[in-house]
N, C-alpha and C positions, 0 to 999 in steps of 0.2 A: 526404750528399749528393755525386756527382760530381763533383768538378774543373771536368768539362765543363760543368757547370751553375751555378756560381760567378760570379755576374754581373761585370761588367767596371766596373772605379767611374765610368766615362762614362756606365755605364746606371742607376746605382741610383739619382738624380736622378728620372731623366726613370719608373723605376719606382716611387718614394715617392708622383711627383708622380700617374700612374694610378690607384694605391688610394686615393688621398684622393679625386676628382675623377673619376677611370673616363676622363676622353678629354684628350687634346692637342691642342691646335689651335695652327695655326700662325702666326695674327695675335698672342695673346695670350702663348705660349708656343715664344718661335722658338726658343730654346736646344733644350729638353728635347725636342722637337716633332724638329728635326734628328738629335738623338743616336738618337732610337727610331726613325726614319727608317732611317738609317742601321745601326743593329743590331737593326732589328728580330726579324731570325732567332730570335738569341739569346734575345731579350728574349719573344717568342715561347715561344720550349723552354721558357722556364724557368718560367714560368704554367702552361703547360699542364702540363708533369711535377708541380711541387708545389703547386700549385693548383687545376688542371684549370679555369681559366680561358681565356677565350678573347680573343689578341689580334687585332686587325682595323685594318689601313693604309689609310685610305681616302685617298690621293693626290691625288683629284680636286681632293676635298672636303677637305684640306687637315686630315685628321684621321685621329691614331690611339686608338683605342676600346677600352679592357679590358671586356670581357662578365664579372660580378661576379653569380653566382649561389649565392646563399644559401638551404637548407631552413630554417633556422634564423634569420630575418631579423629584426635589430632592430626590434622595434615603437616605440620612443622616438627614431629617427632617420628623414631624410629632406630633402626639399628645405627650402631655409629662406626664410622672410620677414624681413627688416632690420627692417620697420616694425612687425613685432609684436612684444609680449611675450613671449608663448610665438611663438618661430618656427619653430615647425613648419607646412607646407603644408596645408590643410585637406583633406577629402574633396573639397569641390566646385571647389576651385582644383583639384585632383589631375584632375576629371573636364574643366572644363574644358582644360586642358592637352592632352587627349591630342582632344577636340572641333577644337581650335584647330588641330590637326597635321593633323586631317582635313579639314580644309578648306585649308587650307593647301597640303596635298599637289597636293589637286582646283587650285589658281592657288595659286602663288607668289606672288603677286603682289597683296593687297587691301587697300582702303582697312578703316579700324577700324568704320567703319559698317557696310558690306559683312560683315565678318566679326560683327558684332553680329550682326545679321540672321539670316543665317545657320545660327549656333549658337543663336538663340532659336527657329530654325523646326525644326531637329535636334530640341531639349529638348521643342518642344510637341508635335511626333507621337511620341515616343516617353513623354512625360509619364502619358497616359493607362494605359498598362499598366504602370507603376510603372519601369521601364528606365535612366529618365533623371528628374533633377530639374528641376523649372518654371525657368526662366530667362530671364521678365519683365524689360526693360532702360527700358522707357519706362513714366512716371506714368501713372496710369488711373485708372477710378471703383474697379476690382480691386485696383491694383498702388499701393502708397504712395510718395512720392518715397521716403520712405527705403530701401524694398526694393528699389525698382531703384539706386539711385546703390548698394549693396551690391554687386549684382549684377556692375556694371559695374566697381567695386573688384574682385570677385574674377578678372575675365578680364584687369584690369590686372594684377596679381601673378602670374598665368597664362603670360602674356606678358614679365612681369620671369626666371621660373626659364628662358622658354624664350631670352631676350638672352642674361640671364647665361651659358647652356654655348653659345652661339653657334649654334644653329639658326635662329633668326629678326635679323632688326635691324629698326628703327624711328626713323624719321625726325625726331622730335619725341617732347615730353613725354610718357607715357605719362599720368602724374595729369592734368596738367594737360587734357588731351586728353578724358579721360573725365571729369571734373569739370564743363566745360564740357557744358553740352548741343548749343553748334552747334560742338564743337572736334571733329576729324578727324586723322588721320596716315596712311601708307602703311605696312604690315607685308610684309615680303618676307623670305619664307623659302627657306633651301636643300637643296634634294631630295635634294640627295647624302648631306646629315647627318640628314634625314629618313630616309630609310630606313635607318643608321644607329642609329638611336636601339632598333631593335628588337630583344631579346635572349634572346628567348627563342622554345619552341612556340606555334603558331598557339593562343590560349583556344577556340577554336572547334572546333580537332582532340582540344585535350586534353580536350574537354565538362567544362568546368568547373562547368557548372550542373547536373551529376549529382553532382558529388564534393562531402564537408562544405565549411564553408570553413577546415575547420584543415588539412584536404588542399591548398588552393588552393597553397602557398608552393611546397610540396615538389614539387608537378604542375609546376608553372613552371619552376621549377630541375633538372627531370630531363632526362635527354639524350636520349630516344627517347620515341617513346608507349607501349613497354612498358615502363620502368620507376616512372609513378606508378596503376599499375593496381589495382584492391581488394585483390587477392590474394594482392600483395607488402606488403601497406602495414603488416601486422602482425609481418611478417619482420627480425628480429631486423639490426642493424647488420653489414657488412662490415667488415673491419681496413679497407679503404681509402677508404669513408665515414668510416668513424670520423676516420682520418688527416685528409682532407680539412675536412672539421667543424672539428678543433680548430687545425687549422694557419691555416683562415681568419681562426677568430676570433683569431690570436695578433695575426696583420697587420694586422687593419682590425677589433679593437676596442680600446679600452683596459686591457683586464684580462680575463684565464680563469679559469673556475674548473676546475681540471684533475680534479675530480671528481664532475665532473655530469651524467655517460654514464649513468649509474643502467643499465648492466650487470653483470653476471655475475663478465665476463672483467677482468682489469687495464685499470686505467686509461691510455690508450696514453702521456700525458705521465709516468706511472710507469716505463716501458721505458725500457733503456737505449737501442733503437731509436729512440725518437720524441724523449725527451727529446734528441738528439743529433743528429734533423732538425730536431726545431722550432727548435733554436739555427742548426742551422744557416743557415736560412731567413732566421730571422730577422737574423741576421749579414749575409749576402750581400744583401739591403736595406738594410743601414747602420743599422739600429734597434736599439737597446739592450733589452736583456730584463734581468728580477730576479726572480728566481726563489724562490720558497717552495714547500715540498712542499705546500703547498694553495691556492697565487697563484702566478699569474703576470701579471705587470705586463710592457707594453711600451711607450716611448716613444722618440720620433722626436726625437734634438738637434736639428736644423734644420727639424723644423716644418713638415715639408711633407704626409709622408703623414696627416696626420689633421687635418681640420676641428675638434678640440678642443684649445685653446689653455688652460685654469686650470693652475697657476692666477693667467697671468698677467693682467694686465688693472687699474685703478684701482678699477671699480664696489665701490658699499659690499656688493651682494650677495656679493662671491667673498671681499672680506675677513670678513665674515662668517662663510661658508664654511671658511676658514683660521682664524678665531678657534673655530669648530666642530672641526676636522677636530685640533685640535690637543689639544683634552680627550677624543678618543674613545679615544686607548690607552691613558689609567690612570683610564680608571674601573674599580669595584670588579669586575665583568662587564662585557668587553670587546664580549661576545659576545651581552651583552642585548639588549633588543629598545631604539630610542629613540625618546623619545615627545616629542610637539610642546610639554609642559610642560616639559623637562629640555633643553629647545634651549630654549627662552622663558626660564626661569631665567638660563639663562648666558649668554643676551644681556643680561639686565638688569643682572647683576653685574656685566660688561664695562662699563657707559652708567655703574653707578654710581664706577667709576673713572674714566673718560672721559664726562661730562656732554656733550660738544658729538660724541660720535660715531654716527651712522645718527642726526643728528637730523631728517634727510626722512621717517626713520616714523616716526609716532605710533602705531602698533601693533607692538609687538615679534613676536605670530604670523605678521606678513606677510612681515618678516625671517628669520624662524627658517624659513618655509616655503620662501623662496627662496634660504637659503642651503642647507637639502638638495636642493634640485630640483640646485643647484650640483654639488654631490658626490654624486647622482644619476645625472647624465648624463656621470661619469671614472669610473664602478662603486664609489665606497667606502661607498654607502647603497643600500639595495634595499627597493624602499618596501613595503610589507605589503598584497597584495591585498583581505585582506578587515579591515584596522582601518584607517579613514582617521589624516593624520597620526600615523604611525606607520613605523618605517624601521628595516632591520635591518642593523649593521655590516657589512663583507667584512672578510675577511681582510687586504686591501689597504692599511687604516688605518696598519698595523702598518712600511708602507714608507713612510712618509714622516714629516720631522721637522719642525716647524715653531715658530719662536721670534717671542714677541712682546717687543719692545720699547718701552716707555713715555719720553717723552720726558723728559728732565729741566732743569729752569732752570738756566741757568747760575752757579755760585760762582765768587767769587774770593776766594782763600786767597791770605794773605799770601804762601806760599811760589812760588806761580806770578808770574815777571816778568810784567809789565803789557804785554811783546812778544808773549808767548805765545795766543794764543786759547782760548778755554776751547772743549773737545769738548763735542757733543751725543752721546746716544744717539741712534741711527735708530729709527723707528717702523714697527716689519715691516708691521703693518696697513694700511698705506697703500702699502707696496714689495714684496706677498708673495712673489713670482719670484723675487729676489734670491737668494732661500735654499730657499723652499718645494719648487721647479718643479726644483732640482738632484739630492732625494737619487733618483729610481728613474733616473734616467738615469748616475750615477754607478758603478752596481754591479751586474755581470752575474755571476751563478752561485750556487750554494747557498745559500740562507740558512737553510732549512729543519731 
């Protein structure tokens, strides 16, 4: 990478925040927003040259927006809902986000009742043709109170996503207003920020209805109307397309498999130019890269470039995930498929040694699935699409070191002075991040 494209140190924090959230807001990210506004030309040139992502500055809206368009969109990531045990927003919530934006574009200030009524009318008109789902929000003879309440809650989740990204504001609590049949509030939208939400070509101009679903992501990420035609769909990727695909993964995903190109040519990250350019890009962003011949893992020591915070946290599911991760490299065949029975037997043995561990889980299979889901989220396990409750370990399991210490009772020995307090072993299952979170970030280079 040219020296001119190296990011200045005061722009790295803004760049990492843009990678994680896609936007910087004047009211919530004042320091990063001012830095990005001041150095927006250098920041935009870096993203355009190295990742082919577009950076837009909307001073009137107080917004800096990074449009990240990927043809290989992660299927297990998206807007998060904190109230759900599985926090990914459902398709219904995402449809309501679009419908709410459409109505608020026409009237930037509406009451919640007016918004509910407008969306319900649009859905009722399109439901007969199967274009939109039914959205009844009032109980009747054909609609139960439970169904109406679920629909209102889905709209609350959609508005929460818009509030979190700074597109709309509300003047009262959403859950309380929607739970009460007589409750109401005012929703106010920023038209300038609504206009900044568009990041692809028009779906109508792209004629998505004429394309198979597996080609929709590639069409929406295309730069022109000619890039998604069926004639070029089967053409092998160019060197530039391969470069963009793999470097986007490095800065946007927790791990990258350099061998998943499936082309007859040399893997891009195995070439000297590709390896050097990829390391330069991650270094320019202030990220730490751990390199093996079969695996690349990227971490951010500051925690700003990703919404992934594993292994931090004291939740029982993450303690179980660390206990599972500690055993994966030492299996007789580390590349063999991992079954639910094997994970359950491991946790049963852990509980035999520590009877009070995971006491809230009466059924070990439920804890095993939750722990495996934590490792799937950081690309350490891959679920088998054909075999339920079976996972394939990735080479990334060899990049982690987990130590489990059990607390020992204090023993006062005769040769120890009474003034010397007894020392206790730290139980890492309760504080996993202190030991396990350091392994990938401290090393950079080739381990293969």
